[in-house]
C-alpha positions as CSV (number, residue, x, y, z in Angstrom):
1,M,-9.4,-19.3,8.2
2,N,-10.1,-22.1,5.7
3,T,-7.7,-23.6,3.2
4,K,-9.0,-21.6,0.2
5,K,-8.5,-18.3,2.0
6,L,-5.1,-19.3,3.3
7,T,-4.0,-20.4,-0.2
8,L,-5.3,-17.1,-1.7
9,C,-3.3,-15.2,0.9
10,A,-0.2,-17.2,0.1
11,V,-0.5,-16.5,-3.6
12,L,-1.1,-12.8,-2.9
13,I,2.0,-12.7,-0.6
14,A,4.1,-14.4,-3.2
15,L,3.0,-12.0,-6.0
16,S,3.5,-9.0,-3.7
17,V,7.1,-10.1,-2.8
18,V,7.9,-10.6,-6.4
19,L,6.7,-7.1,-7.2
20,L,8.7,-5.7,-4.3
21,Y,11.8,-7.5,-5.5
22,L,11.3,-6.3,-9.1
23,S,11.1,-2.8,-7.8
24,T,14.7,-3.1,-6.5
25,I,16.1,-4.4,-9.8
26,L,14.2,-2.7,-12.5
27,P,15.5,0.8,-13.4
28,T,12.1,2.4,-13.8
29,G,8.6,2.0,-12.4
30,R,9.8,1.4,-8.8
31,L,6.9,3.2,-7.1
32,T,4.4,1.8,-9.5
33,L,5.4,-1.8,-8.7
34,I,5.3,-1.1,-4.9
35,A,1.9,0.6,-5.3
36,I,0.5,-2.4,-7.3
37,A,1.9,-4.7,-4.5
38,G,0.0,-2.5,-2.1
39,M,-3.3,-3.1,-3.9
40,L,-3.0,-6.9,-3.7
41,P,-4.2,-7.1,0.0
42,A,-7.5,-5.6,-1.3
43,I,-8.3,-8.9,-3.0
44,A,-7.8,-10.6,0.4
45,V,-10.1,-8.0,2.1
46,I,-12.8,-8.4,-0.6
47,S,-12.7,-12.2,-0.4
48,G,-12.3,-12.7,3.3
49,G,-12.4,-9.5,5.3
50,L,-9.8,-7.6,7.3
51,K,-8.0,-10.6,8.8
52,P,-6.8,-12.0,5.5
53,G,-5.9,-8.5,4.3
54,F,-3.7,-7.9,7.4
55,L,-2.2,-11.4,7.0
56,V,-1.1,-10.5,3.5
57,Y,0.2,-7.1,4.6
58,L,2.2,-8.4,7.6
59,A,3.7,-11.4,5.8
60,T,4.6,-9.3,2.7
61,S,6.1,-6.6,4.9
62,L,8.3,-9.1,6.7
63,L,9.5,-10.8,3.6
64,G,9.8,-7.5,1.7
65,L,12.1,-6.1,4.5
66,I,14.3,-9.2,4.2
67,L,14.4,-9.7,0.5
68,A,13.9,-6.2,-0.9
69,P,14.5,-3.7,2.0
70,S,14.0,-0.4,0.2
71,G,10.8,-1.6,-1.4
72,G,9.8,-3.3,1.8
73,I,10.0,-0.1,3.8
74,M,7.8,1.8,1.3
75,Y,5.4,-1.1,1.3
76,L,5.3,-1.3,5.1
77,L,4.9,2.5,5.7
78,I,2.9,3.8,2.7
79,F,1.2,1.2,0.5
80,G,0.7,-2.2,2.1
81,H,-1.7,-1.3,4.9
82,Y,-3.8,1.0,2.8
83,P,-6.6,-1.5,1.6
84,M,-7.5,-2.3,5.2
85,L,-7.1,1.3,6.4
86,K,-9.2,2.5,3.4
87,Q,-12.0,0.1,4.3
88,L,-12.0,1.1,8.0
89,I,-12.0,4.8,7.2
90,E,-14.7,4.6,4.5
91,R,-17.1,3.0,6.9
92,L,-17.6,6.5,8.3
93,N,-19.7,7.5,5.2
94,R,-18.6,11.1,5.5
95,L,-16.5,11.9,2.5
96,W,-14.9,15.1,3.8
97,L,-13.9,13.4,7.1
98,E,-12.6,10.4,5.3
99,W,-10.4,12.5,3.1
100,I,-9.1,14.5,6.1
101,I,-8.2,11.3,8.0
102,K,-6.6,9.7,4.9
103,I,-4.4,12.7,4.1
104,V,-3.4,13.2,7.8
105,I,-2.3,9.6,8.1
106,F,-0.5,9.7,4.7
107,N,1.4,12.8,5.7
108,A,2.4,11.3,9.0
109,L,3.7,8.1,7.4
110,L,5.4,10.1,4.6
111,G,7.1,12.1,7.3
112,I,8.3,8.9,9.0
113,A,9.5,7.5,5.7
114,M,11.4,10.7,4.9
115,A,13.0,10.8,8.3
116,F,14.0,7.2,8.0
117,F,15.6,7.7,4.6
118,S,17.4,10.9,5.6
119,A,18.8,9.1,8.7
120,I,20.2,6.3,6.5
121,V,21.5,8.4,3.6
122,S,23.2,11.6,4.6
123,G,22.3,14.6,2.5
124,F,19.1,12.8,1.3
125,F,17.2,16.1,1.7
126,S,20.1,18.5,1.5
127,D,18.0,20.9,-0.6
128,S,15.7,23.0,1.6
129,F,13.0,22.8,-1.1
130,A,13.1,19.0,-1.4
131,G,11.0,18.2,1.7
132,P,8.1,20.5,0.9
133,L,8.1,19.5,-2.8
134,I,8.0,15.8,-1.8
135,F,5.0,16.5,0.5
136,I,3.2,18.4,-2.3
137,A,3.9,15.9,-5.0
138,G,3.2,13.0,-2.5
139,N,-0.2,14.4,-1.6
140,I,-1.2,14.9,-5.3
141,A,0.0,11.3,-6.1
142,F,-1.9,10.0,-3.0
143,V,-5.2,11.5,-4.1
144,I,-4.8,10.1,-7.6
145,Y,-3.8,6.7,-6.1
146,D,-6.8,6.7,-3.8
147,I,-9.2,7.6,-6.7
148,C,-7.7,4.9,-9.0
149,F,-7.7,2.4,-6.2
150,T,-11.4,3.0,-5.6
151,G,-12.0,2.4,-9.3
152,V,-10.0,-0.8,-9.2
153,I,-12.0,-2.1,-6.2
154,D,-15.3,-1.1,-7.8
155,V,-14.4,-3.0,-11.0
156,M,-13.3,-6.1,-9.0
157,V,-16.5,-6.1,-6.9
158,K,-18.8,-5.5,-9.9
159,K,-17.0,-8.0,-12.2
160,Y,-16.4,-10.8,-9.7
161,G,-18.6,-9.8,-6.8
162,K,-19.3,-13.0,-4.9
163,G,-16.8,-14.8,-7.1
164,F,-14.1,-13.5,-4.7
165,K,-15.9,-15.0,-1.8
166,L,-14.1,-18.1,-0.6
């Protein structure tokens, strides 16, 4: 990895950690900030491929777990890996299969996150309707997130194209 790619990764990691930290101190917009942090590895993927993307994801996850644990967990399980996963899944070029795989993976990771939070906070899902409602709302939000994320990536590639290549 050359110096320019490493520098870009470092900047993306720093921005992601700042967003994760802000998600712990600001009263609103918590998931939005974590979701935006989860989009930043896409810049590394566009500019240098999967390796820089995974570098940003792993370093941000580690620092996020240390500096902003609640945001770091959501980043680690739900948002941070998604740019690389999305690129790998969308290589299949079968839209229906891509959506099935994405939704299955999302639901598995959401289940892990819910189990983790319910183990830490007793009574986190004390209402019997909370779990199913979280899965329903989560899936709707995930589909919207994926569609918006695709739009953001398209704009970045069309606007900057090879300008992201380092």
